[in-house]
C-alpha positions, 0 to 999 in steps of 0.5 A: 256043194255050194250053189255059188262060190267066190270063184263064180263071182266076177266083180268087174264084168266088162263085156260088149254085149250079153252073149260075151258077158254070159261067156265070161260067167260060163267060163267061170262055171267050166273052170270049176267043173260045173259045166263040161262043155262050154259051147254046148252050154252057151248054145242052151243059154242062147236058145233060152234067151231067144225065147224071151230076153232075161233082162228084168227092170232095175238093171238085172240080167238072169240068163239061165238054162237047163243043160246036159252039160251042167254037173250041179245046180250053180249060180255065177254072178257078174257085176257090170259097172258100165251096164250091159244091154240085156233086153230090159225096157228100163235100160242096161243090166249091172247085176247079172246072174247066170243060173245053170241047172242039170238037164234032169235036175227037176225044178231046182233051177226054177226054185233058185230063179223064183227065190232070186227074183223075189229078193231082187225086188228088194232095193236092199238086196240089189244095193248090197250086191252093187256095193259088195267090196269083194267076192266073199261078200257077194257069196255071203249075201246070195247065200243068206238071201237066196240059198238059205233064206 
């Protein structure tokens, strides 16, 4: 099973705030059977966000959680052209990655997070995602750079 698929990509994420944006991405995960209880999973993500905001410099949001409601390690991606406040000091996020990991899944989500954070430091990676014309391109870029580097 792939970490990310076309059905987990939202190219025009237009949400009022990070909680609404996270819900849209989590609904994509639930729609694919990767999250069994949407509200339960969102509560886990929110609990993690309250510990420390997951906005990174450069217009990035990486909400993530380990949850009993996740069936397999998954990554949903949203591109928010208008930007969404994710708690980063340098402004709103335009690239949002929702990382969902099963509760007993070991360190898988930390590996995903680390690989993603390393790639996001590279301008070329961010620009490839910002300029991707479709969901297939996003999946190809993320798979090549994060999943199978």
